[in-house]
C-alpha positions as CSV (number, residue, x, y, z in Angstrom):
1,M,77.2,83.7,79.5
2,L,76.6,85.7,82.3
3,D,76.0,89.5,82.1
4,L,77.7,91.4,84.9
5,Y,74.5,94.1,84.5
6,E,72.3,91.8,85.3
7,L,74.2,90.3,87.5
8,K,74.2,93.6,89.6
9,Q,70.4,93.5,89.7
10,F,70.7,89.9,91.1
11,V,72.3,90.9,93.6
12,C,70.7,93.6,94.1
13,F,67.4,91.4,94.2
14,A,68.8,89.3,96.7
15,E,69.7,92.6,99.2
16,N,66.4,93.9,98.7
17,K,64.0,90.8,98.7
18,T,61.2,91.9,95.7
19,L,61.6,93.0,91.9
20,S,59.8,96.4,92.7
21,K,62.4,97.4,95.4
22,V,65.2,96.8,92.8
23,S,62.6,98.2,89.5
24,E,62.8,101.2,92.1
25,I,66.6,101.6,93.1
26,M,67.7,100.7,89.9
27,H,65.6,101.9,87.8
28,I,64.6,98.8,85.3
29,S,61.0,98.3,84.7
30,Q,59.5,94.9,86.8
31,P,59.2,93.0,83.2
32,T,62.3,93.8,82.4
33,L,64.3,92.4,85.4
34,T,61.7,89.2,85.5
35,R,63.0,88.7,81.6
36,N,66.8,89.2,83.1
37,M,66.5,86.9,86.1
38,K,65.5,84.4,83.8
39,H,68.4,85.3,81.6
40,V,70.9,85.0,84.4
41,E,68.8,81.6,86.0
42,D,69.7,80.6,82.2
43,A,73.2,81.4,82.5
44,F,73.7,79.2,85.3
45,G,72.2,76.3,84.2
46,V,70.2,75.9,87.1
47,S,67.2,76.5,89.1
48,L,67.9,79.5,91.3
49,F,63.9,80.6,92.1
50,I,61.3,80.2,94.2
51,H,58.4,81.0,92.3
52,G,54.8,81.8,94.1
53,K,51.9,83.7,93.8
54,N,53.0,87.1,92.9
55,K,56.7,86.7,94.8
56,L,60.0,85.5,93.7
57,E,62.4,84.0,96.6
58,L,65.9,82.7,95.8
59,N,66.3,78.8,96.8
60,E,69.2,77.5,98.1
61,T,71.3,77.2,95.1
62,G,70.7,80.7,94.3
63,L,71.6,82.2,97.4
64,K,75.1,80.3,96.6
65,A,75.1,81.7,93.1
66,V,74.5,85.5,94.8
67,E,77.9,85.1,96.7
68,Y,79.9,84.0,93.4
69,A,78.0,87.2,91.5
70,R,79.6,89.2,94.3
71,A,82.6,87.6,93.7
72,L,82.2,88.6,89.7
73,L,81.4,91.8,90.8
74,A,84.4,92.4,93.3
75,D,86.9,91.1,90.7
76,E,85.2,92.9,87.9
77,K,85.8,96.6,90.1
78,N,89.2,95.5,91.2
79,A,90.2,94.6,87.4
80,I,88.6,97.9,86.4
81,A,90.7,99.8,89.0
82,M,94.0,98.0,88.4
83,V,94.0,98.3,84.5
84,Q,92.9,102.5,85.5
85,A,95.6,102.4,87.9
86,Y,99.1,100.6,85.4
87,D,97.3,103.5,82.3
88,R,98.2,106.1,85.3
89,S,101.6,104.9,86.2
90,L,102.4,105.1,82.8
91,R,102.0,108.7,82.6
92,T,103.6,109.0,86.4
93,I,106.9,110.3,86.8
94,T,107.8,109.5,90.8
95,V,109.8,110.4,92.4
96,E,111.4,109.2,96.0
97,S,114.1,111.9,97.9
98,C,115.9,112.0,100.7
99,A,115.5,115.2,101.5
100,P,113.1,117.8,100.9
101,A,115.5,120.4,99.2
102,P,116.2,118.5,95.5
103,L,112.2,118.3,94.8
104,W,112.2,122.1,95.4
105,T,113.7,122.5,92.0
106,L,113.6,118.7,90.6
107,L,109.9,118.5,90.6
108,P,109.4,122.1,89.0
109,D,111.8,121.0,86.4
110,L,110.0,117.6,85.2
111,S,106.6,119.4,84.8
112,S,108.0,122.3,82.9
113,K,109.9,118.8,80.7
114,Y,106.9,116.4,80.8
115,P,103.9,118.5,80.9
116,E,102.2,115.9,80.0
117,N,103.1,113.5,83.2
118,T,101.7,113.7,86.7
119,I,105.2,114.0,88.5
120,S,104.3,112.5,92.0
121,S,107.2,112.7,94.6
122,K,108.1,111.8,98.4
123,M,110.3,111.8,100.7
124,C,112.1,108.5,101.7
125,S,115.0,106.3,103.5
126,I,117.8,106.1,102.1
127,P,117.6,101.4,101.5
128,E,114.2,102.2,100.9
129,I,114.8,104.7,97.9
130,I,117.7,102.3,96.5
131,N,115.6,99.6,96.7
132,D,112.2,101.0,95.0
133,V,114.4,102.1,91.7
134,K,115.5,98.9,91.3
135,N,112.3,96.8,91.4
136,E,111.3,100.1,88.9
137,I,108.5,101.7,92.3
138,C,109.5,104.4,91.8
139,D,111.3,106.4,88.3
140,I,113.7,108.5,89.8
141,G,116.0,108.2,93.6
142,I,117.6,110.9,95.1
143,I,119.9,110.1,97.1
144,P,123.7,112.1,99.0
145,Y,126.1,110.4,97.1
146,A,126.9,108.8,94.1
147,Y,125.7,105.2,93.8
148,C,127.8,102.4,92.4
149,G,125.8,99.5,91.2
150,D,126.3,98.4,87.8
151,D,122.3,97.7,87.5
152,L,121.3,101.6,88.0
153,Y,122.3,105.4,86.7
154,D,123.9,107.9,88.6
155,S,123.9,111.5,87.6
156,I,125.0,114.7,89.8
157,Y,122.3,117.2,90.5
158,A,122.7,119.6,93.3
159,T,124.7,120.1,95.8
160,E,123.8,121.1,99.7
161,N,125.4,122.7,102.3
162,L,124.5,122.6,106.4
163,S,125.0,125.7,108.1
164,V,124.3,126.7,111.9
165,C,122.3,129.6,112.4
166,I,124.5,130.9,116.1
167,P,122.4,134.3,118.1
168,S,124.6,137.3,117.8
169,N,125.4,137.1,121.2
170,H,126.5,133.9,121.4
171,A,130.1,132.7,122.2
172,L,130.3,130.8,119.0
173,A,129.3,134.1,116.9
174,S,133.0,134.8,116.8
175,H,133.6,132.0,114.5
176,E,134.1,132.0,110.5
177,H,133.4,127.9,110.2
178,L,132.4,125.8,112.9
179,T,132.4,121.3,113.1
180,F,129.7,119.2,114.6
181,K,131.9,118.7,117.1
182,D,132.4,122.4,118.2
183,I,128.1,122.6,118.5
184,N,127.7,119.1,119.8
185,G,126.1,119.6,123.2
186,F,124.1,122.6,122.3
187,N,120.5,122.4,122.0
188,C,119.1,123.5,118.8
189,L,115.8,123.8,116.8
190,L,115.0,121.0,114.0
191,K,112.2,121.2,111.2
192,D,110.0,117.9,111.0
193,E,110.7,116.5,107.4
194,I,113.6,117.2,106.6
195,G,114.8,113.9,105.9
196,F,118.6,111.9,106.1
197,W,119.4,115.7,107.6
198,S,117.3,114.9,111.0
199,E,119.2,111.2,111.5
200,L,123.0,113.0,110.7
201,C,122.5,116.0,113.0
202,K,121.3,113.7,115.7
203,Q,124.1,111.3,114.9
204,K,126.8,113.7,114.9
205,M,125.3,116.0,117.7
206,P,124.7,112.6,120.3
207,T,125.0,115.2,123.6
208,S,122.8,117.9,122.3
209,K,118.9,117.6,122.5
210,F,116.5,119.0,119.5
211,L,113.2,120.7,119.5
212,V,111.5,119.4,116.6
213,Q,108.9,121.7,114.9
214,T,106.2,120.7,112.5
215,N,104.9,124.4,111.9
216,D,106.8,126.5,110.2
217,F,105.5,129.8,111.7
218,D,106.3,128.4,114.8
219,M,109.5,127.7,113.5
220,E,110.4,131.2,112.7
221,E,109.3,132.8,115.9
222,L,111.0,130.6,117.7
223,I,114.2,131.6,115.6
224,K,113.5,134.8,116.1
225,S,112.7,135.0,119.6
226,S,115.0,132.2,121.6
227,T,118.3,131.5,122.0
228,L,119.0,128.1,120.6
229,L,120.8,127.0,117.8
230,C,119.5,126.2,114.3
231,F,119.9,125.5,111.2
232,T,119.7,126.8,107.5
233,T,121.4,125.5,103.9
234,N,122.1,126.9,100.7
235,F,118.3,126.2,99.3
236,A,116.6,127.0,102.4
237,S,114.5,130.5,102.2
238,H,113.4,132.1,105.7
239,P,110.6,134.8,105.5
240,D,110.3,137.6,107.9
241,N,114.0,138.4,108.1
242,A,113.9,135.9,110.9
243,L,118.0,135.0,110.8
244,S,118.5,138.4,110.8
245,N,119.9,138.8,114.4
246,R,121.5,135.5,114.1
247,K,125.6,134.6,112.6
248,I,125.3,131.6,109.4
249,I,127.8,129.8,109.8
250,P,128.9,127.0,107.9
251,I,129.3,123.4,109.1
252,T,132.5,122.1,107.3
253,D,132.3,118.6,108.4
254,D,132.5,116.4,104.9
255,E,129.1,115.4,106.2
256,A,127.4,118.4,105.9
257,N,128.3,119.3,102.3
258,V,126.1,117.3,100.4
259,T,125.9,116.9,96.7
260,Y,123.2,114.6,95.3
261,H,122.6,112.2,92.9
262,L,119.6,110.6,90.8
263,I,119.3,107.0,90.4
264,Y,117.2,106.0,87.5
265,K,117.3,103.0,85.4
266,N,117.4,102.7,81.9
267,S,114.0,102.1,81.2
268,T,113.1,105.4,82.9
269,K,110.3,107.5,81.1
270,P,112.2,110.9,81.5
């Protein structure tokens, strides 16, 4: 019967050519190595070595045996990794969201209620979220509308309302409410990684140009110093009074006022 630890010594011998080198690398005495190589040979049931005076070499069959030994050892590592990953999945709650804001409250809530679990999250497109929940790739999906499919459960989670932030001396600052049509054509600052909001703004404002920012500090500095429009929601926070010289005006389009829904399968852990 093949012993995996002895196979590791066998492969190490093939790579280093001498038992003395294997003994040094694996901290095993040479008599023990010699005995273990004989065990490997007996397990395969064929001759694997050429025995010379004070020298041991692999024969042609031995070289082929090394290939299979490497494959078996790789399978062992893969099996261990897969079992460990499966075990982690049993103790991990995975969340996929169409936007960042719902995660800001949902993740702490899950961590509080399920302290023994690891909470994993990422942002995805809406079709990907639905597909992943259906196929149990993720446990909870967050989408910006109710899901009507029979195979998933749906519950209302939170509402996010989009507003545009207008410089106080801007022509639109006199308005109390605005629509995407009203601000279409004006250039805007836009934060990256805001999920579906990014595509929505670009779709509803086709003649506007968007200066997308990846750095929070740069974004706040541009809000304070530029005349470009920007956006905020009831979930967002802006440090250092970045919006103090701007008027926050709600956008009244239905698409700008979103109710997030959690979708999940009945077998979901939470």
